[in-house]
C-alpha positions in Angstrom: 20.3 -40.5 138.4 19.8 -38.7 141.7 18.7 -35.1 141.9 22.1 -33.8 143.3 24.1 -35.8 140.7 21.9 -34.2 138.0 22.4 -30.8 139.5 26.2 -31.0 139.5 26.2 -32.5 136.0 24.2 -29.5 134.7 26.5 -27.2 136.7 29.6 -28.6 135.0 27.9 -28.4 131.5 27.2 -24.8 132.1 30.9 -23.9 132.4 31.6 -24.2 128.6 28.4 -22.2 127.9 29.7 -19.3 130.0 33.1 -19.5 128.5 31.7 -19.5 125.0 29.4 -16.6 125.7 32.3 -14.5 127.1 34.5 -15.4 124.1 31.9 -14.2 121.7 31.4 -11.0 123.7 35.2 -10.3 123.6 35.4 -11.0 119.8 32.5 -8.8 118.9 33.5 -5.8 121.1 37.3 -5.9 120.8 37.6 -7.0 117.2 34.6 -5.2 115.9 34.3 -1.9 114.2 33.8 0.1 117.4 36.9 1.9 118.7 36.8 2.7 122.4 39.9 4.9 122.2 38.3 7.1 119.6 35.2 7.4 121.9 37.5 8.6 124.8 39.8 11.0 123.0 37.2 12.5 120.7 37.5 13.7 117.1 40.3 16.2 118.1 42.6 13.7 119.8 46.0 13.1 118.3 48.3 10.1 118.0 50.0 10.8 121.3 46.8 10.9 123.2 45.7 7.6 121.6 48.9 6.0 122.5 48.7 7.0 126.1 45.1 5.8 126.4 45.9 2.5 124.7 48.8 1.9 127.1 46.6 2.8 130.1 43.8 0.5 129.1 46.2 -2.3 128.0 45.0 -2.2 124.4 48.6 -2.1 123.1 49.2 -5.7 124.3 48.8 -8.7 122.1 45.2 -9.7 121.4 45.6 -13.1 123.0 46.9 -11.5 126.2 44.0 -9.1 126.3 41.6 -12.1 125.9 43.3 -14.0 128.8 43.1 -10.9 131.0 39.5 -10.4 130.1 38.5 -14.0 130.9 40.4 -14.1 134.1 38.9 -10.8 135.3 35.4 -11.9 134.5 35.7 -15.4 136.0 37.3 -14.0 139.2 34.5 -11.3 139.5 37.1 -8.6 139.0 34.7 -6.4 136.9 37.1 -3.5 136.7 36.2 0.1 135.8 34.3 1.7 133.0 36.3 3.0 130.0 33.9 5.2 128.2 30.5 5.6 129.9 31.8 7.0 133.2 35.6 6.6 133.0 37.2 5.6 136.3 34.0 4.5 138.0 33.8 0.9 139.0 31.5 -1.4 137.2 30.1 -2.6 140.6 28.9 0.9 141.5 27.3 1.3 138.0 25.4 -2.0 138.5 24.3 -0.9 142.0 22.9 2.3 140.4 21.2 0.9 137.3 20.2 -2.7 138.3 17.5 -1.8 140.8 15.5 0.1 138.2 15.5 -2.8 135.8 14.7 -5.3 138.6 11.8 -3.1 139.7 10.5 -2.8 136.1 11.0 -6.6 135.5 9.2 -7.5 138.7 6.0 -5.7 137.8 6.1 -6.7 134.2 6.4 -10.4 135.1 3.8 -10.1 137.9 1.3 -8.5 135.5 1.9 -11.2 132.9 1.4 -14.0 135.4 -1.5 -12.6 137.2 -3.5 -11.7 134.1 -2.3 -14.1 131.4 -2.4 -17.4 133.2 -5.9 -16.9 134.9 -7.4 -15.7 131.6 -5.9 -18.6 129.7 -7.1 -21.2 132.2 -10.6 -19.6 132.3 -10.7 -19.8 128.5 -9.6 -23.4 128.5 -12.3 -24.3 131.1 -15.0 -22.6 129.0 -14.1 -23.4 125.4 -16.1 -22.1 122.4 -17.9 -19.5 124.5 -17.9 -15.7 124.1 -15.5 -15.4 127.0 -13.1 -17.9 125.3 -13.3 -16.0 122.0 -12.7 -12.6 123.8 -9.8 -13.9 125.8 -8.2 -15.6 122.8 -8.6 -12.5 120.6 -7.2 -10.3 123.4 -4.2 -12.6 123.7 -3.5 -12.5 120.0 -3.7 -8.7 119.9 -1.4 -8.2 122.9 1.1 -10.7 121.5 1.1 -8.9 118.1 1.6 -5.4 119.3 5.3 -4.3 119.1 6.7 -2.9 122.3 7.9 0.4 120.8 4.5 1.1 119.2 2.5 0.1 122.3 4.8 2.3 124.5 4.1 5.4 122.3 0.4 4.7 122.3 0.2 4.3 126.0 2.2 7.5 126.5 -0.2 9.4 124.2 -3.3 8.0 125.9 -2.0 8.8 129.4 -1.1 12.4 128.4 -4.7 12.9 127.4 -6.2 10.5 130.0 -9.1 12.9 130.8 -10.5 12.3 127.4 -10.4 8.5 127.6 -11.1 7.9 131.3 -14.2 10.0 131.9 -12.3 13.1 133.2 -9.9 11.1 135.4 -6.3 12.3 134.9 -3.4 9.9 135.3 -1.1 12.8 136.2 -3.3 13.7 139.2 -3.2 10.2 140.7 -0.6 9.7 143.4 2.2 12.1 144.1 4.3 12.4 140.9 2.9 14.0 137.7 5.6 12.7 135.5 5.0 10.1 132.8 8.6 9.7 131.9 11.5 9.3 134.4 13.1 7.0 136.8 10.9 5.5 139.5 11.9 6.5 143.1 13.2 3.4 144.9 14.0 5.0 148.2 10.7 4.0 149.7 12.5 1.5 152.0 15.9 1.9 153.6 17.9 0.7 156.6 18.6 3.5 159.0 20.9 1.7 161.5 23.3 -1.2 161.4 24.9 -3.4 164.1 28.3 -5.0 163.3 28.8 -8.5 164.7 32.3 -9.6 163.9 32.6 -9.1 160.1 28.8 -9.1 159.5 26.6 -6.0 159.5 23.0 -6.6 160.5 20.3 -3.9 159.8 18.2 -3.0 162.8 16.4 0.1 161.7 14.0 0.2 158.7 12.5 3.3 157.1 9.4 2.9 154.9 7.4 5.5 153.0 4.1 4.3 151.7 3.5 7.4 149.5 6.9 6.9 147.8 6.0 3.3 147.2 2.8 4.3 145.5 4.6 6.9 143.4 7.2 4.3 142.4 4.5 1.8 141.3 2.7 4.5 139.4 5.9 5.6 137.6 6.8 2.1 136.5 3.4 0.7 135.7 2.9 1.9 132.1 6.4 0.6 131.2 5.6 -2.7 133.0 2.4 -3.2 131.0 4.3 -2.6 127.8 7.1 -5.0 128.7 4.8 -7.7 130.0 2.3 -7.5 127.1 4.0 -10.1 124.9 4.5 -12.6 127.7 0.9 -12.1 128.9 -0.3 -13.1 125.4 1.9 -16.1 125.3 0.8 -17.3 128.8 -2.8 -16.8 127.9 -2.6 -18.8 124.6 -0.4 -21.6 126.0 -2.4 -21.8 129.2 -5.7 -22.2 127.3 -4.2 -25.0 125.1 -2.7 -26.8 128.1 -6.0 -26.8 130.0 -7.9 -28.1 126.9 -5.4 -31.0 126.5 -5.4 -31.8 130.2 -9.1 -31.7 130.7 -9.7 -34.2 127.9 -7.0 -36.7 129.2 -7.8 -40.2 130.4 -6.9 -39.6 134.1 -9.3 -36.7 134.2 -12.1 -38.8 132.8 -11.3 -41.5 135.3 -11.5 -38.9 138.1 -14.9 -37.8 136.9 -16.1 -41.5 136.7 -15.0 -41.9 140.3 -17.4 -39.1 141.3 -14.8 -36.5 142.3 -16.2 -33.0 142.6 -15.3 -30.6 139.7 -13.4 -28.3 142.0 -11.1 -31.1 143.1 -10.6 -32.3 139.6 -9.7 -28.8 138.4 -7.3 -27.8 141.2 -5.7 -31.2 141.8 -5.5 -32.7 138.3 -6.0 -30.0 135.6 -4.2 -27.0 136.9 -1.1 -28.7 138.2 -0.5 -30.6 134.9 -1.4 -27.6 132.8 1.3 -25.6 134.5 4.0 -27.9 133.1 4.2 -26.4 129.6 4.0 -22.9 131.2 7.2 -23.4 133.2 9.6 -22.4 130.4 7.4 -19.5 129.5 7.3 -18.1 133.0 11.0 -18.7 133.7 12.1 -17.4 130.3 10.3 -14.1 131.1 13.5 -13.2 133.0 15.1 -12.8 129.6 13.0 -9.7 128.9 15.2 -7.9 131.4 18.1 -8.3 129.0 16.9 -7.4 125.5 13.2 -6.3 125.7 13.8 -3.7 128.3 16.2 -1.6 126.2 13.6 0.1 124.0 11.0 0.4 126.9 13.6 1.9 129.2 14.6 4.5 126.6 11.1 5.5 125.8 10.0 5.8 129.4 13.3 7.3 130.6 13.9 4.6 133.2 17.6 4.2 132.4 18.2 0.7 133.8 20.5 -2.1 132.8 19.0 -2.3 129.3 19.9 1.4 128.6 23.3 0.9 130.2 24.1 -2.2 128.1 23.1 -0.5 124.9 25.3 2.6 125.6 28.2 0.4 126.6 27.9 -1.8 123.5 27.7 1.2 121.1 30.7 3.0 122.6 32.9 -0.1 123.0 33.1 -0.1 126.8 34.6 -3.6 127.1 34.7 -4.0 130.9 31.1 -2.9 131.2 29.8 -4.9 128.3 31.7 -8.0 129.5 30.4 -7.6 133.0 26.8 -7.2 131.9 27.1 -10.1 129.5 28.7 -12.3 132.2 25.8 -11.5 134.5 23.2 -12.1 131.8 24.8 -15.5 130.8 25.0 -16.7 134.4 21.4 -15.6 134.9 20.1 -17.5 131.9 22.0 -20.7 132.7 20.8 -20.6 136.3 17.2 -20.1 135.2 17.5 -23.0 132.8 18.7 -25.3 135.6 15.9 -24.0 137.9 13.4 -24.7 135.1 14.4 -28.4 135.0 13.9 -28.7 138.7 10.5 -27.1 138.5 9.6 -29.7 135.9 10.2 -32.5 138.4 8.3 -30.8 141.1 5.2 -30.2 139.0 5.4 -33.6 137.2 7.1 -36.4 139.1 7.1 -38.5 135.9 9.9 -36.4 134.5 13.2 -38.1 135.2 16.8 -36.9 135.3 18.1 -39.2 132.5 
């Protein structure tokens, strides 16, 4: 099977997955115990107010008609307007407001996990049964075992009294901002001028503030460490195991017998093949933007997509919940397809059958 044929086959198979996910979302939100009309009218609303709101939102129509409208709107990217969270505001504008915070948090959490977890795991695998190996393995188990909500509270407590733990160095005094909780400023880069060519607008002027960038990194770093801790422990543990299995394989022994230098063996044969089992771990870290970021965003006051999704689900904001779930499902399916392609790049022995 060719690569493109495999790609289109996986693309077609992903359609029923998306449809099933949206159907489950509609059933849970619309047929569940949450009443969006009650959330809008409040405890003092009467029957007349409820009737008007149900008619305006289309909730007085048959359930099958509501389901068809919901599916058509989602699949045609007509995301609609929020019902409860911010009534009348389009879902697109809400996503443009909340998504950059989650993406900024997710970028640093994944980067921390990759840059710390994989090197430590590979180092432990290349030096088995040493003090460094025991220390790295123990650290990976500890980081993996600590719950996000507990670790977030501990980090906040330590940073608030950082002078006692870091030899008089205060975390609040570093950088520009003194806040431990709050939304990171993301206006460190902006386009100041645009040129319109036909129907396309091209940015020509760029504004960049280095101090605001440092402030934004400082603001999001504690939350990123908490969010990336579990993934870092996983990558460290699996990376160590993968290196140990690879370094004892027959082709590595053959390379040693041919007289290849240790550096060539490690970089060309060991590392590349040890990355294969790490591919699903690294790609699946994008899923922490969906569920794992909810608690972390609430504790650190970042208020991104995780916080928005939680509020929309609790209050029965169907258009907002459906739009976020649609985005999450498409993201997960796309990452799974990308994961299969990365397998074939790292290991040509993997086929498409």
